[in-house]
Structure formats: C-alpha cells, structure tokens
mmCIF file of the N, C-alpha and C atoms, coordinates in Angstrom:
data_MODEL
# 
_entry.id   MODEL 
# 
loop_
_atom_site.group_PDB 
_atom_site.id 
_atom_site.type_symbol 
_atom_site.label_atom_id 
_atom_site.label_alt_id 
_atom_site.label_comp_id 
_atom_site.label_asym_id 
_atom_site.label_entity_id 
_atom_site.label_seq_id 
_atom_site.pdbx_PDB_ins_code 
_atom_site.Cartn_x 
_atom_site.Cartn_y 
_atom_site.Cartn_z 
_atom_site.occupancy 
_atom_site.B_iso_or_equiv 
_atom_site.pdbx_formal_charge 
_atom_site.auth_seq_id 
_atom_site.auth_comp_id 
_atom_site.auth_asym_id 
_atom_site.auth_atom_id 
_atom_site.pdbx_PDB_model_num 
ATOM 1   N N  . MET A 1 1  ? 46.468 62.183 -204.673 1.00 0.00 ? 1  MET A N  1 
ATOM 2   C CA . MET A 1 1  ? 45.483 61.662 -205.312 1.00 0.00 ? 1  MET A CA 1 
ATOM 3   C C  . MET A 1 1  ? 43.947 61.877 -204.615 1.00 0.00 ? 1  MET A C  1 
ATOM 4   N N  . SER A 1 2  ? 43.182 62.342 -205.468 1.00 0.00 ? 2  SER A N  1 
ATOM 5   C CA . SER A 1 2  ? 41.691 62.631 -204.702 1.00 0.00 ? 2  SER A CA 1 
ATOM 6   C C  . SER A 1 2  ? 41.046 61.420 -204.423 1.00 0.00 ? 2  SER A C  1 
ATOM 7   N N  . LEU A 1 3  ? 40.238 61.323 -203.375 1.00 0.00 ? 3  LEU A N  1 
ATOM 8   C CA . LEU A 1 3  ? 39.503 60.098 -203.224 1.00 0.00 ? 3  LEU A CA 1 
ATOM 9   C C  . LEU A 1 3  ? 38.150 60.196 -204.020 1.00 0.00 ? 3  LEU A C  1 
ATOM 10  N N  . LYS A 1 4  ? 37.675 61.364 -204.489 1.00 0.00 ? 4  LYS A N  1 
ATOM 11  C CA . LYS A 1 4  ? 36.461 61.367 -205.147 1.00 0.00 ? 4  LYS A CA 1 
ATOM 12  C C  . LYS A 1 4  ? 36.580 60.701 -206.384 1.00 0.00 ? 4  LYS A C  1 
ATOM 13  N N  . PRO A 1 5  ? 37.514 60.905 -207.317 1.00 0.00 ? 5  PRO A N  1 
ATOM 14  C CA . PRO A 1 5  ? 37.481 60.069 -208.742 1.00 0.00 ? 5  PRO A CA 1 
ATOM 15  C C  . PRO A 1 5  ? 37.464 58.383 -208.383 1.00 0.00 ? 5  PRO A C  1 
ATOM 16  N N  . LEU A 1 6  ? 38.168 58.153 -207.585 1.00 0.00 ? 6  LEU A N  1 
ATOM 17  C CA . LEU A 1 6  ? 38.310 56.792 -206.948 1.00 0.00 ? 6  LEU A CA 1 
ATOM 18  C C  . LEU A 1 6  ? 37.120 55.919 -206.568 1.00 0.00 ? 6  LEU A C  1 
ATOM 19  N N  . LEU A 1 7  ? 36.350 56.791 -205.740 1.00 0.00 ? 7  LEU A N  1 
ATOM 20  C CA . LEU A 1 7  ? 35.133 56.357 -205.239 1.00 0.00 ? 7  LEU A CA 1 
ATOM 21  C C  . LEU A 1 7  ? 34.000 56.429 -206.410 1.00 0.00 ? 7  LEU A C  1 
ATOM 22  N N  . LYS A 1 8  ? 33.988 57.309 -207.442 1.00 0.00 ? 8  LYS A N  1 
ATOM 23  C CA . LYS A 1 8  ? 33.250 57.156 -208.617 1.00 0.00 ? 8  LYS A CA 1 
ATOM 24  C C  . LYS A 1 8  ? 33.477 56.167 -209.286 1.00 0.00 ? 8  LYS A C  1 
ATOM 25  N N  . SER A 1 9  ? 34.719 55.715 -209.668 1.00 0.00 ? 9  SER A N  1 
ATOM 26  C CA . SER A 1 9  ? 35.082 54.613 -210.524 1.00 0.00 ? 9  SER A CA 1 
ATOM 27  C C  . SER A 1 9  ? 34.576 53.309 -209.873 1.00 0.00 ? 9  SER A C  1 
ATOM 28  N N  . ALA A 1 10 ? 34.893 53.302 -208.485 1.00 0.00 ? 10 ALA A N  1 
ATOM 29  C CA . ALA A 1 10 ? 34.344 51.936 -207.695 1.00 0.00 ? 10 ALA A CA 1 
ATOM 30  C C  . ALA A 1 10 ? 32.927 51.741 -207.804 1.00 0.00 ? 10 ALA A C  1 
ATOM 31  N N  . VAL A 1 11 ? 32.249 52.893 -207.624 1.00 0.00 ? 11 VAL A N  1 
ATOM 32  C CA . VAL A 1 11 ? 30.518 52.697 -207.532 1.00 0.00 ? 11 VAL A CA 1 
ATOM 33  C C  . VAL A 1 11 ? 30.187 52.412 -208.850 1.00 0.00 ? 11 VAL A C  1 
ATOM 34  N N  . PHE A 1 12 ? 30.884 52.974 -209.984 1.00 0.00 ? 12 PHE A N  1 
ATOM 35  C CA . PHE A 1 12 ? 30.478 52.539 -211.529 1.00 0.00 ? 12 PHE A CA 1 
ATOM 36  C C  . PHE A 1 12 ? 30.882 51.150 -211.777 1.00 0.00 ? 12 PHE A C  1 
ATOM 37  N N  . SER A 1 13 ? 31.872 50.809 -211.321 1.00 0.00 ? 13 SER A N  1 
ATOM 38  C CA . SER A 1 13 ? 32.099 49.401 -211.477 1.00 0.00 ? 13 SER A CA 1 
ATOM 39  C C  . SER A 1 13 ? 31.287 48.411 -210.819 1.00 0.00 ? 13 SER A C  1 
ATOM 40  N N  . VAL A 1 14 ? 30.988 48.614 -209.721 1.00 0.00 ? 14 VAL A N  1 
ATOM 41  C CA . VAL A 1 14 ? 29.950 47.842 -208.964 1.00 0.00 ? 14 VAL A CA 1 
ATOM 42  C C  . VAL A 1 14 ? 28.451 47.750 -209.573 1.00 0.00 ? 14 VAL A C  1 
ATOM 43  N N  . LEU A 1 15 ? 28.155 49.010 -209.960 1.00 0.00 ? 15 LEU A N  1 
ATOM 44  C CA . LEU A 1 15 ? 26.680 48.938 -210.649 1.00 0.00 ? 15 LEU A CA 1 
ATOM 45  C C  . LEU A 1 15 ? 26.547 48.398 -212.001 1.00 0.00 ? 15 LEU A C  1 
ATOM 46  N N  . LEU A 1 16 ? 27.671 48.230 -212.691 1.00 0.00 ? 16 LEU A N  1 
ATOM 47  C CA . LEU A 1 16 ? 27.597 47.713 -214.071 1.00 0.00 ? 16 LEU A CA 1 
ATOM 48  C C  . LEU A 1 16 ? 28.089 46.240 -213.950 1.00 0.00 ? 16 LEU A C  1 
ATOM 49  N N  . ALA A 1 17 ? 28.773 45.625 -212.829 1.00 0.00 ? 17 ALA A N  1 
ATOM 50  C CA . ALA A 1 17 ? 29.248 44.401 -212.885 1.00 0.00 ? 17 ALA A CA 1 
ATOM 51  C C  . ALA A 1 17 ? 28.210 43.372 -212.917 1.00 0.00 ? 17 ALA A C  1 
ATOM 52  N N  . MET A 1 18 ? 27.138 43.673 -212.339 1.00 0.00 ? 18 MET A N  1 
ATOM 53  C CA . MET A 1 18 ? 26.101 42.669 -212.189 1.00 0.00 ? 18 MET A CA 1 
ATOM 54  C C  . MET A 1 18 ? 25.244 42.552 -213.492 1.00 0.00 ? 18 MET A C  1 
ATOM 55  N N  . PRO A 1 19 ? 25.035 43.530 -214.191 1.00 0.00 ? 19 PRO A N  1 
ATOM 56  C CA . PRO A 1 19 ? 24.245 43.373 -215.531 1.00 0.00 ? 19 PRO A CA 1 
ATOM 57  C C  . PRO A 1 19 ? 25.205 42.932 -216.432 1.00 0.00 ? 19 PRO A C  1 
ATOM 58  N N  . VAL A 1 20 ? 26.315 43.350 -216.665 1.00 0.00 ? 20 VAL A N  1 
ATOM 59  C CA . VAL A 1 20 ? 27.330 42.781 -217.627 1.00 0.00 ? 20 VAL A CA 1 
ATOM 60  C C  . VAL A 1 20 ? 27.927 41.390 -217.351 1.00 0.00 ? 20 VAL A C  1 
ATOM 61  N N  . GLY A 1 21 ? 28.104 40.851 -216.066 1.00 0.00 ? 21 GLY A N  1 
ATOM 62  C CA . GLY A 1 21 ? 28.328 39.471 -215.810 1.00 0.00 ? 21 GLY A CA 1 
ATOM 63  C C  . GLY A 1 21 ? 27.084 38.763 -216.058 1.00 0.00 ? 21 GLY A C  1 
ATOM 64  N N  . GLY A 1 22 ? 25.692 39.096 -215.785 1.00 0.00 ? 22 GLY A N  1 
ATOM 65  C CA . GLY A 1 22 ? 24.760 38.443 -216.353 1.00 0.00 ? 22 GLY A CA 1 
ATOM 66  C C  . GLY A 1 22 ? 24.526 38.212 -217.653 1.00 0.00 ? 22 GLY A C  1 
ATOM 67  N N  . PHE A 1 23 ? 24.930 39.200 -218.557 1.00 0.00 ? 23 PHE A N  1 
ATOM 68  C CA . PHE A 1 23 ? 24.749 39.097 -219.810 1.00 0.00 ? 23 PHE A CA 1 
ATOM 69  C C  . PHE A 1 23 ? 25.941 38.151 -220.428 1.00 0.00 ? 23 PHE A C  1 
ATOM 70  N N  . VAL A 1 24 ? 27.053 38.067 -219.827 1.00 0.00 ? 24 VAL A N  1 
ATOM 71  C CA . VAL A 1 24 ? 27.978 37.258 -220.186 1.00 0.00 ? 24 VAL A CA 1 
ATOM 72  C C  . VAL A 1 24 ? 27.730 35.836 -219.874 1.00 0.00 ? 24 VAL A C  1 
ATOM 73  N N  . PHE A 1 25 ? 27.217 35.630 -218.582 1.00 0.00 ? 25 PHE A N  1 
ATOM 74  C CA . PHE A 1 25 ? 26.503 34.102 -218.315 1.00 0.00 ? 25 PHE A CA 1 
ATOM 75  C C  . PHE A 1 25 ? 25.562 33.727 -219.167 1.00 0.00 ? 25 PHE A C  1 
ATOM 76  N N  . GLY A 1 26 ? 24.559 34.494 -219.454 1.00 0.00 ? 26 GLY A N  1 
ATOM 77  C CA . GLY A 1 26 ? 23.434 34.223 -220.380 1.00 0.00 ? 26 GLY A CA 1 
ATOM 78  C C  . GLY A 1 26 ? 23.981 33.835 -221.677 1.00 0.00 ? 26 GLY A C  1 
ATOM 79  N N  . PHE A 1 27 ? 24.975 34.602 -222.305 1.00 0.00 ? 27 PHE A N  1 
ATOM 80  C CA . PHE A 1 27 ? 25.531 34.417 -223.675 1.00 0.00 ? 27 PHE A CA 1 
ATOM 81  C C  . PHE A 1 27 ? 26.174 33.042 -223.671 1.00 0.00 ? 27 PHE A C  1 
ATOM 82  N N  . VAL A 1 28 ? 27.037 32.904 -222.627 1.00 0.00 ? 28 VAL A N  1 
ATOM 83  C CA . VAL A 1 28 ? 27.841 31.540 -222.633 1.00 0.00 ? 28 VAL A CA 1 
ATOM 84  C C  . VAL A 1 28 ? 26.929 30.174 -222.427 1.00 0.00 ? 28 VAL A C  1 
ATOM 85  N N  . HIS A 1 29 ? 26.023 30.526 -221.421 1.00 0.00 ? 29 HIS A N  1 
ATOM 86  C CA . HIS A 1 29 ? 25.175 29.220 -221.090 1.00 0.00 ? 29 HIS A CA 1 
ATOM 87  C C  . HIS A 1 29 ? 23.935 29.178 -221.759 1.00 0.00 ? 29 HIS A C  1 
ATOM 88  N N  . ALA A 1 30 ? 23.649 29.703 -223.011 1.00 0.00 ? 30 ALA A N  1 
ATOM 89  C CA . ALA A 1 30 ? 22.506 29.509 -223.631 1.00 0.00 ? 30 ALA A CA 1 
ATOM 90  C C  . ALA A 1 30 ? 22.407 28.176 -224.352 1.00 0.00 ? 30 ALA A C  1 
ATOM 91  N N  . THR A 1 31 ? 22.086 27.089 -223.586 1.00 0.00 ? 31 THR A N  1 
ATOM 92  C CA . THR A 1 31 ? 22.151 25.797 -224.160 1.00 0.00 ? 31 THR A CA 1 
ATOM 93  C C  . THR A 1 31 ? 21.087 25.382 -225.320 1.00 0.00 ? 31 THR A C  1 
ATOM 94  N N  . HIS A 1 32 ? 19.986 26.158 -225.374 1.00 0.00 ? 32 HIS A N  1 
ATOM 95  C CA . HIS A 1 32 ? 19.070 25.911 -226.245 1.00 0.00 ? 32 HIS A CA 1 
ATOM 96  C C  . HIS A 1 32 ? 19.351 26.631 -227.883 1.00 0.00 ? 32 HIS A C  1 
ATOM 97  N N  . CYS A 1 33 ? 20.398 27.251 -227.769 1.00 0.00 ? 33 CYS A N  1 
ATOM 98  C CA . CYS A 1 33 ? 20.757 27.909 -229.089 1.00 0.00 ? 33 CYS A CA 1 
ATOM 99  C C  . CYS A 1 33 ? 21.857 27.378 -229.716 1.00 0.00 ? 33 CYS A C  1 
ATOM 100 N N  . ALA A 1 34 ? 22.035 27.214 -230.926 1.00 0.00 ? 34 ALA A N  1 
ATOM 101 C CA . ALA A 1 34 ? 23.162 26.721 -231.494 1.00 0.00 ? 34 ALA A CA 1 
ATOM 102 C C  . ALA A 1 34 ? 24.371 27.656 -231.378 1.00 0.00 ? 34 ALA A C  1 
ATOM 103 N N  . TRP A 1 35 ? 25.590 27.213 -231.662 1.00 0.00 ? 35 TRP A N  1 
ATOM 104 C CA . TRP A 1 35 ? 26.787 28.024 -231.241 1.00 0.00 ? 35 TRP A CA 1 
ATOM 105 C C  . TRP A 1 35 ? 26.763 29.280 -232.251 1.00 0.00 ? 35 TRP A C  1 
ATOM 106 N N  . TRP A 1 36 ? 26.134 29.100 -233.376 1.00 0.00 ? 36 TRP A N  1 
ATOM 107 C CA . TRP A 1 36 ? 26.308 30.184 -234.440 1.00 0.00 ? 36 TRP A CA 1 
ATOM 108 C C  . TRP A 1 36 ? 25.071 31.202 -234.230 1.00 0.00 ? 36 TRP A C  1 
ATOM 109 N N  . ASN A 1 37 ? 24.070 30.815 -233.419 1.00 0.00 ? 37 ASN A N  1 
ATOM 110 C CA . ASN A 1 37 ? 23.001 31.748 -233.275 1.00 0.00 ? 37 ASN A CA 1 
ATOM 111 C C  . ASN A 1 37 ? 23.258 33.007 -232.349 1.00 0.00 ? 37 ASN A C  1 
ATOM 112 N N  . ILE A 1 38 ? 24.068 33.939 -233.005 1.00 0.00 ? 38 ILE A N  1 
ATOM 113 C CA . ILE A 1 38 ? 24.334 35.173 -232.089 1.00 0.00 ? 38 ILE A CA 1 
ATOM 114 C C  . ILE A 1 38 ? 23.182 35.808 -231.534 1.00 0.00 ? 38 ILE A C  1 
ATOM 115 N N  . VAL A 1 39 ? 22.060 36.040 -232.340 1.00 0.00 ? 39 VAL A N  1 
ATOM 116 C CA . VAL A 1 39 ? 21.105 36.958 -231.931 1.00 0.00 ? 39 VAL A CA 1 
ATOM 117 C C  . VAL A 1 39 ? 20.222 36.204 -230.687 1.00 0.00 ? 39 VAL A C  1 
ATOM 118 N N  . GLY A 1 40 ? 19.965 34.899 -230.721 1.00 0.00 ? 40 GLY A N  1 
ATOM 119 C CA . GLY A 1 40 ? 19.477 34.303 -229.734 1.00 0.00 ? 40 GLY A CA 1 
ATOM 120 C C  . GLY A 1 40 ? 20.212 34.262 -228.368 1.00 0.00 ? 40 GLY A C  1 
ATOM 121 N N  . ARG A 1 41 ? 21.408 34.002 -228.581 1.00 0.00 ? 41 ARG A N  1 
ATOM 122 C CA . ARG A 1 41 ? 22.305 34.157 -227.611 1.00 0.00 ? 41 ARG A CA 1 
ATOM 123 C C  . ARG A 1 41 ? 22.389 35.458 -226.940 1.00 0.00 ? 41 ARG A C  1 
ATOM 124 N N  . GLY A 1 42 ? 22.456 36.494 -227.791 1.00 0.00 ? 42 GLY A N  1 
ATOM 125 C CA . GLY A 1 42 ? 22.358 37.956 -227.063 1.00 0.00 ? 42 GLY A CA 1 
ATOM 126 C C  . GLY A 1 42 ? 21.148 38.185 -226.547 1.00 0.00 ? 42 GLY A C  1 
ATOM 127 N N  . PHE A 1 43 ? 19.776 37.745 -226.970 1.00 0.00 ? 43 PHE A N  1 
ATOM 128 C CA . PHE A 1 43 ? 18.653 37.992 -226.442 1.00 0.00 ? 43 PHE A CA 1 
ATOM 129 C C  . PHE A 1 43 ? 18.615 37.309 -224.977 1.00 0.00 ? 43 PHE A C  1 
ATOM 130 N N  . ILE A 1 44 ? 19.019 36.056 -224.721 1.00 0.00 ? 44 ILE A N  1 
ATOM 131 C CA . ILE A 1 44 ? 19.181 35.247 -223.363 1.00 0.00 ? 44 ILE A CA 1 
ATOM 132 C C  . ILE A 1 44 ? 20.129 35.942 -222.585 1.00 0.00 ? 44 ILE A C  1 
ATOM 133 N N  . GLY A 1 45 ? 21.225 36.725 -223.293 1.00 0.00 ? 45 GLY A N  1 
ATOM 134 C CA . GLY A 1 45 ? 22.109 37.404 -222.478 1.00 0.00 ? 45 GLY A CA 1 
ATOM 135 C C  . GLY A 1 45 ? 21.557 38.706 -221.867 1.00 0.00 ? 45 GLY A C  1 
ATOM 136 N N  . VAL A 1 46 ? 20.599 39.428 -222.542 1.00 0.00 ? 46 VAL A N  1 
ATOM 137 C CA . VAL A 1 46 ? 19.950 40.577 -222.045 1.00 0.00 ? 46 VAL A CA 1 
ATOM 138 C C  . VAL A 1 46 ? 18.893 40.284 -221.106 1.00 0.00 ? 46 VAL A C  1 
ATOM 139 N N  . ILE A 1 47 ? 18.139 39.022 -221.262 1.00 0.00 ? 47 ILE A N  1 
ATOM 140 C CA . ILE A 1 47 ? 17.482 38.434 -220.261 1.00 0.00 ? 47 ILE A CA 1 
ATOM 141 C C  . ILE A 1 47 ? 18.100 38.284 -219.066 1.00 0.00 ? 47 ILE A C  1 
ATOM 142 N N  . PHE A 1 48 ? 19.167 37.577 -219.150 1.00 0.00 ? 48 PHE A N  1 
ATOM 143 C CA . PHE A 1 48 ? 19.964 37.324 -217.778 1.00 0.00 ? 48 PHE A CA 1 
ATOM 144 C C  . PHE A 1 48 ? 20.612 38.701 -217.256 1.00 0.00 ? 48 PHE A C  1 
ATOM 145 N N  . ALA A 1 49 ? 20.790 39.635 -218.007 1.00 0.00 ? 49 ALA A N  1 
ATOM 146 C CA . ALA A 1 49 ? 21.318 40.977 -217.575 1.00 0.00 ? 49 ALA A CA 1 
ATOM 147 C C  . ALA A 1 49 ? 20.359 41.662 -216.695 1.00 0.00 ? 49 ALA A C  1 
ATOM 148 N N  . VAL A 1 50 ? 19.180 41.462 -216.935 1.00 0.00 ? 50 VAL A N  1 
ATOM 149 C CA . VAL A 1 50 ? 18.044 41.876 -216.188 1.00 0.00 ? 50 VAL A CA 1 
ATOM 150 C C  . VAL A 1 50 ? 17.602 41.118 -215.075 1.00 0.00 ? 50 VAL A C  1 
ATOM 151 N N  . LEU A 1 51 ? 17.842 39.792 -215.078 1.00 0.00 ? 51 LEU A N  1 
ATOM 152 C CA . LEU A 1 51 ? 17.504 38.946 -213.814 1.00 0.00 ? 51 LEU A CA 1 
ATOM 153 C C  . LEU A 1 51 ? 18.541 38.859 -212.787 1.00 0.00 ? 51 LEU A C  1 
ATOM 154 N N  . THR A 1 52 ? 19.676 39.077 -213.561 1.00 0.00 ? 52 THR A N  1 
ATOM 155 C CA . THR A 1 52 ? 20.954 38.917 -212.297 1.00 0.00 ? 52 THR A CA 1 
ATOM 156 C C  . THR A 1 52 ? 20.904 40.002 -211.200 1.00 0.00 ? 52 THR A C  1 
ATOM 157 N N  . PRO A 1 53 ? 20.593 41.173 -211.507 1.00 0.00 ? 53 PRO A N  1 
ATOM 158 C CA . PRO A 1 53 ? 20.623 42.184 -210.335 1.00 0.00 ? 53 PRO A CA 1 
ATOM 159 C C  . PRO A 1 53 ? 19.372 42.124 -209.559 1.00 0.00 ? 53 PRO A C  1 
ATOM 160 N N  . LEU A 1 54 ? 18.242 41.844 -210.175 1.00 0.00 ? 54 LEU A N  1 
ATOM 161 C CA . LEU A 1 54 ? 17.091 41.320 -209.573 1.00 0.00 ? 54 LEU A CA 1 
ATOM 162 C C  . LEU A 1 54 ? 17.093 40.376 -208.509 1.00 0.00 ? 54 LEU A C  1 
ATOM 163 N N  . CYS A 1 55 ? 17.812 39.339 -208.885 1.00 0.00 ? 55 CYS A N  1 
ATOM 164 C CA . CYS A 1 55 ? 17.906 38.029 -207.909 1.00 0.00 ? 55 CYS A CA 1 
ATOM 165 C C  . CYS A 1 55 ? 19.425 38.118 -207.229 1.00 0.00 ? 55 CYS A C  1 
ATOM 166 N N  . TRP A 1 56 ? 19.983 39.296 -207.391 1.00 0.00 ? 56 TRP A N  1 
ATOM 167 C CA . TRP A 1 56 ? 21.275 39.277 -206.536 1.00 0.00 ? 56 TRP A CA 1 
ATOM 168 C C  . TRP A 1 56 ? 22.412 38.080 -206.813 1.00 0.00 ? 56 TRP A C  1 
ATOM 169 N N  . GLY A 1 57 ? 22.329 37.853 -208.206 1.00 0.00 ? 57 GLY A N  1 
ATOM 170 C CA . GLY A 1 57 ? 23.388 36.894 -208.694 1.00 0.00 ? 57 GLY A CA 1 
ATOM 171 C C  . GLY A 1 57 ? 23.013 35.455 -208.722 1.00 0.00 ? 57 GLY A C  1 
ATOM 172 N N  . HIS A 1 58 ? 21.690 35.264 -208.181 1.00 0.00 ? 58 HIS A N  1 
ATOM 173 C CA . HIS A 1 58 ? 21.238 33.855 -208.274 1.00 0.00 ? 58 HIS A CA 1 
ATOM 174 C C  . HIS A 1 58 ? 20.130 33.671 -209.188 1.00 0.00 ? 58 HIS A C  1 
ATOM 175 N N  . PRO A 1 59 ? 19.880 33.932 -210.380 1.00 0.00 ? 59 PRO A N  1 
ATOM 176 C CA . PRO A 1 59 ? 18.763 33.775 -211.198 1.00 0.00 ? 59 PRO A CA 1 
ATOM 177 C C  . PRO A 1 59 ? 18.011 32.439 -211.156 1.00 0.00 ? 59 PRO A C  1 
ATOM 178 N N  . PRO A 1 60 ? 16.690 32.314 -211.150 1.00 0.00 ? 60 PRO A N  1 
ATOM 179 C CA . PRO A 1 60 ? 16.197 30.998 -211.221 1.00 0.00 ? 60 PRO A CA 1 
ATOM 180 C C  . PRO A 1 60 ? 16.444 30.344 -212.396 1.00 0.00 ? 60 PRO A C  1 
ATOM 181 N N  . GLN A 1 61 ? 16.813 28.814 -212.354 1.00 0.00 ? 61 GLN A N  1 
ATOM 182 C CA . GLN A 1 61 ? 16.876 28.142 -213.504 1.00 0.00 ? 61 GLN A CA 1 
ATOM 183 C C  . GLN A 1 61 ? 15.683 27.773 -214.255 1.00 0.00 ? 61 GLN A C  1 
ATOM 184 N N  . ASN A 1 62 ? 14.586 27.566 -213.328 1.00 0.00 ? 62 ASN A N  1 
ATOM 185 C CA . ASN A 1 62 ? 13.135 27.128 -213.888 1.00 0.00 ? 62 ASN A CA 1 
ATOM 186 C C  . ASN A 1 62 ? 12.174 27.556 -212.775 1.00 0.00 ? 62 ASN A C  1 
ATOM 187 N N  . GLU A 1 63 ? 10.994 27.652 -213.214 1.00 0.00 ? 63 GLU A N  1 
ATOM 188 C CA . GLU A 1 63 ? 9.834  27.841 -212.152 1.00 0.00 ? 63 GLU A CA 1 
ATOM 189 C C  . GLU A 1 63 ? 9.744  26.668 -211.325 1.00 0.00 ? 63 GLU A C  1 
ATOM 190 N N  . GLY A 1 64 ? 9.863  25.448 -211.927 1.00 0.00 ? 64 GLY A N  1 
ATOM 191 C CA . GLY A 1 64 ? 9.808  24.236 -211.088 1.00 0.00 ? 64 GLY A CA 1 
ATOM 192 C C  . GLY A 1 64 ? 10.544 23.757 -209.905 1.00 0.00 ? 64 GLY A C  1 
ATOM 193 N N  . GLY A 1 65 ? 11.764 24.670 -209.949 1.00 0.00 ? 65 GLY A N  1 
ATOM 194 C CA . GLY A 1 65 ? 12.702 24.304 -208.853 1.00 0.00 ? 65 GLY A CA 1 
ATOM 195 C C  . GLY A 1 65 ? 13.460 22.961 -208.911 1.00 0.00 ? 65 GLY A C  1 
ATOM 196 N N  . VAL A 1 66 ? 13.637 22.320 -210.305 1.00 0.00 ? 66 VAL A N  1 
ATOM 197 C CA . VAL A 1 66 ? 14.111 21.148 -210.391 1.00 0.00 ? 66 VAL A CA 1 
ATOM 198 C C  . VAL A 1 66 ? 15.615 21.504 -211.005 1.00 0.00 ? 66 VAL A C  1 
ATOM 199 N N  . GLY A 1 67 ? 16.633 20.998 -210.600 1.00 0.00 ? 67 GLY A N  1 
ATOM 200 C CA . GLY A 1 67 ? 17.961 21.307 -210.779 1.00 0.00 ? 67 GLY A CA 1 
ATOM 201 C C  . GLY A 1 67 ? 18.818 22.190 -209.884 1.00 0.00 ? 67 GLY A C  1 
ATOM 202 N N  . GLU A 1 68 ? 19.926 22.335 -210.232 1.00 0.00 ? 68 GLU A N  1 
ATOM 203 C CA . GLU A 1 68 ? 20.723 23.184 -209.439 1.00 0.00 ? 68 GLU A CA 1 
ATOM 204 C C  . GLU A 1 68 ? 20.504 24.658 -209.722 1.00 0.00 ? 68 GLU A C  1 
ATOM 205 N N  . PRO A 1 69 ? 20.576 25.748 -209.024 1.00 0.00 ? 69 PRO A N  1 
ATOM 206 C CA . PRO A 1 69 ? 20.219 27.121 -209.198 1.00 0.00 ? 69 PRO A CA 1 
ATOM 207 C C  . PRO A 1 69 ? 21.579 27.462 -209.909 1.00 0.00 ? 69 PRO A C  1 
ATOM 208 N N  . PHE A 1 70 ? 21.378 28.602 -210.761 1.00 0.00 ? 70 PHE A N  1 
ATOM 209 C CA . PHE A 1 70 ? 22.659 29.158 -211.298 1.00 0.00 ? 70 PHE A CA 1 
ATOM 210 C C  . PHE A 1 70 ? 23.254 30.141 -210.296 1.00 0.00 ? 70 PHE A C  1 
ATOM 211 N N  . ASN A 1 71 ? 24.598 30.321 -210.472 1.00 0.00 ? 71 ASN A N  1 
ATOM 212 C CA . ASN A 1 71 ? 25.249 31.115 -209.614 1.00 0.00 ? 71 ASN A CA 1 
ATOM 213 C C  . ASN A 1 71 ? 26.148 31.989 -210.564 1.00 0.00 ? 71 ASN A C  1 
ATOM 214 N N  . VAL A 1 72 ? 25.779 33.425 -210.705 1.00 0.00 ? 72 VAL A N  1 
ATOM 215 C CA . VAL A 1 72 ? 26.508 34.326 -211.707 1.00 0.00 ? 72 VAL A CA 1 
ATOM 216 C C  . VAL A 1 72 ? 27.628 34.819 -210.918 1.00 0.00 ? 72 VAL A C  1 
ATOM 217 N N  . TRP A 1 73 ? 27.873 34.694 -209.662 1.00 0.00 ? 73 TRP A N  1 
ATOM 218 C CA . TRP A 1 73 ? 28.866 35.499 -209.077 1.00 0.00 ? 73 TRP A CA 1 
ATOM 219 C C  . TRP A 1 73 ? 30.280 35.248 -209.597 1.00 0.00 ? 73 TRP A C  1 
ATOM 220 N N  . PRO A 1 74 ? 30.676 34.196 -210.093 1.00 0.00 ? 74 PRO A N  1 
ATOM 221 C CA . PRO A 1 74 ? 31.944 34.154 -210.551 1.00 0.00 ? 74 PRO A CA 1 
ATOM 222 C C  . PRO A 1 74 ? 32.135 34.843 -211.921 1.00 0.00 ? 74 PRO A C  1 
ATOM 223 N N  . TYR A 1 75 ? 31.128 35.032 -212.709 1.00 0.00 ? 75 TYR A N  1 
ATOM 224 C CA . TYR A 1 75 ? 30.977 36.014 -213.806 1.00 0.00 ? 75 TYR A CA 1 
ATOM 225 C C  . TYR A 1 75 ? 30.972 37.361 -213.497 1.00 0.00 ? 75 TYR A C  1 
ATOM 226 N N  . ILE A 1 76 ? 30.331 37.769 -212.230 1.00 0.00 ? 76 ILE A N  1 
ATOM 227 C CA . ILE A 1 76 ? 30.337 39.106 -212.020 1.00 0.00 ? 76 ILE A CA 1 
ATOM 228 C C  . ILE A 1 76 ? 31.727 39.497 -211.367 1.00 0.00 ? 76 ILE A C  1 
ATOM 229 N N  . TYR A 1 77 ? 32.368 38.593 -210.562 1.00 0.00 ? 77 TYR A N  1 
ATOM 230 C CA . TYR A 1 77 ? 33.830 38.938 -210.443 1.00 0.00 ? 77 TYR A CA 1 
ATOM 231 C C  . TYR A 1 77 ? 34.663 39.057 -211.644 1.00 0.00 ? 77 TYR A C  1 
ATOM 232 N N  . MET A 1 78 ? 34.607 38.078 -212.440 1.00 0.00 ? 78 MET A N  1 
ATOM 233 C CA . MET A 1 78 ? 35.455 38.299 -213.633 1.00 0.00 ? 78 MET A CA 1 
ATOM 234 C C  . MET A 1 78 ? 35.278 39.574 -214.176 1.00 0.00 ? 78 MET A C  1 
ATOM 235 N N  . VAL A 1 79 ? 34.017 40.116 -214.328 1.00 0.00 ? 79 VAL A N  1 
ATOM 236 C CA . VAL A 1 79 ? 33.670 41.225 -214.972 1.00 0.00 ? 79 VAL A CA 1 
ATOM 237 C C  . VAL A 1 79 ? 34.266 42.547 -214.256 1.00 0.00 ? 79 VAL A C  1 
ATOM 238 N N  . GLN A 1 80 ? 34.342 42.361 -212.918 1.00 0.00 ? 80 GLN A N  1 
ATOM 239 C CA . GLN A 1 80 ? 34.694 43.610 -212.045 1.00 0.00 ? 80 GLN A CA 1 
ATOM 240 C C  . GLN A 1 80 ? 36.131 43.582 -212.224 1.00 0.00 ? 80 GLN A C  1 
ATOM 241 N N  . ASP A 1 81 ? 37.070 42.677 -212.417 1.00 0.00 ? 81 ASP A N  1 
ATOM 242 C CA . ASP A 1 81 ? 38.231 42.745 -212.156 1.00 0.00 ? 81 ASP A CA 1 
ATOM 243 C C  . ASP A 1 81 ? 39.132 43.289 -213.330 1.00 0.00 ? 81 ASP A C  1 
# 
C-alpha cells in the first residue's frame, strides 16, 4: 500500500474536521432559534464553521467575556473519526 493516498486522506480529513465540527456545534447549540427553525440554525452553523478554524476550536461566546467559553474540540474529534 502506498503512503501517498493515506497522507492525502489524513490531510483532507484534518482540514475539513474543524469547519464541519464548527457547523455541527453551531447547529446543535443555537439556543436563540426554535427547534424547527432550520434556516436560522443553519446560518448559525455557517458562522461557527468560519469562527472555529479562526479561533482554533475555542470560538468566543460573547464580546463581554461573561460565561464559559465554548470548546468545539469534542465535535471536531467526533467528525474526524
């Protein structure tokens, strides 16, 4: 078995795991959207898909710093496996 396809697969998985994990996190934890509001949850998921790689898995909860910070790494690990 060649190492090149395995390496390509590993790099592709690592690059996509953060944005997809961020989207899943944003979609699940959209507390201000009703459970049936798929468009709103999808929009928040897209926002977190962009924020998660920029913040290395710890996107800010709010600008004031009140409350616990988010940790998206469990979702990133779930998507990667």
